[in-house]
C-alpha positions, 0 to 999 in steps of 0.5 A: 518534485512538486509536479503532480503525478499524471497517472495512478501508480503503486509502487513495490514496498520497501524494504522488501523483504522487511522486519518489522515496518515497511513503507508503501508509496503510491500516486494519484493524478486527481482527488479521489477516494482511496483504500490501501489494505494488506491481506494474508495469503488466504485473502483475509484483510489484516490491515487497513492502512489508507481509507479516505479521500485524498487530494492529487500527489504523491503519498507514502504509508508505513505498515508496522507487522510486529504483531504478525508472522514471517510470510507472504502478504499482499497489499492493495490500492483501490482508487476509483476504477484503478485497482493494483496489488503486490506482494511483500515478504515479512521475514522475522 
């Protein structure tokens, strides 16, 4: 569909669990500066997947976790006042 989203959303990654990479999708209803980061269980940032101004639309990005160990990781999308985080599982 070419329709623009009407609200912010952050989807669950797929596949989940994953090895060695996963896809994260999100939607923006208007142009805004966006950050999408990955964190370990200690809350340490381990990857910055997106850090830029994006136009309204639906987006998809991949995280290749080849250099990371099995375990639970979190990803967080920040777009203005919208903040959402989700959990994902890397299995080796």
